[in-house]
C-alpha positions, 0 to 999 in steps of 0.5 A: 511660870509661863511669863516673866522678865528676862534680865541680863547681867554679865558684870563679874563684880556682881554677885548672883545675890546682887543680881537677883536683888537688882532684877527683882526691884526692876520687876516690882517697879515694872509690874507692881508685884514682887517676883517669887521665882527666878531661873538661872543657868545651872552654873550660876548656882554652883553646888546649890540646887536652889537658894532664897534671895530676899523672898525670891526662890532662885533655881536652875533653869537648863533652858536659861542662857548664861548671865540671864535671869528669868523672873516671875510669879511661880504658878500655884 
């Protein structure tokens, strides 16, 4: 994924799942398609390497800053 939407949410009351769902809804509204991939800072995932949230694969990205999500469509 080379292009995407960078989303910031530092509200500790929101879970990662809620953050991904909100960002994915904004992505859908803005670009007219649903994202398939979301990179987050490795500490956001805890012990898991990746997981799925509403059809969006969430994975650790070492270059993503804390409290940021980078969403887009995975390369084929």
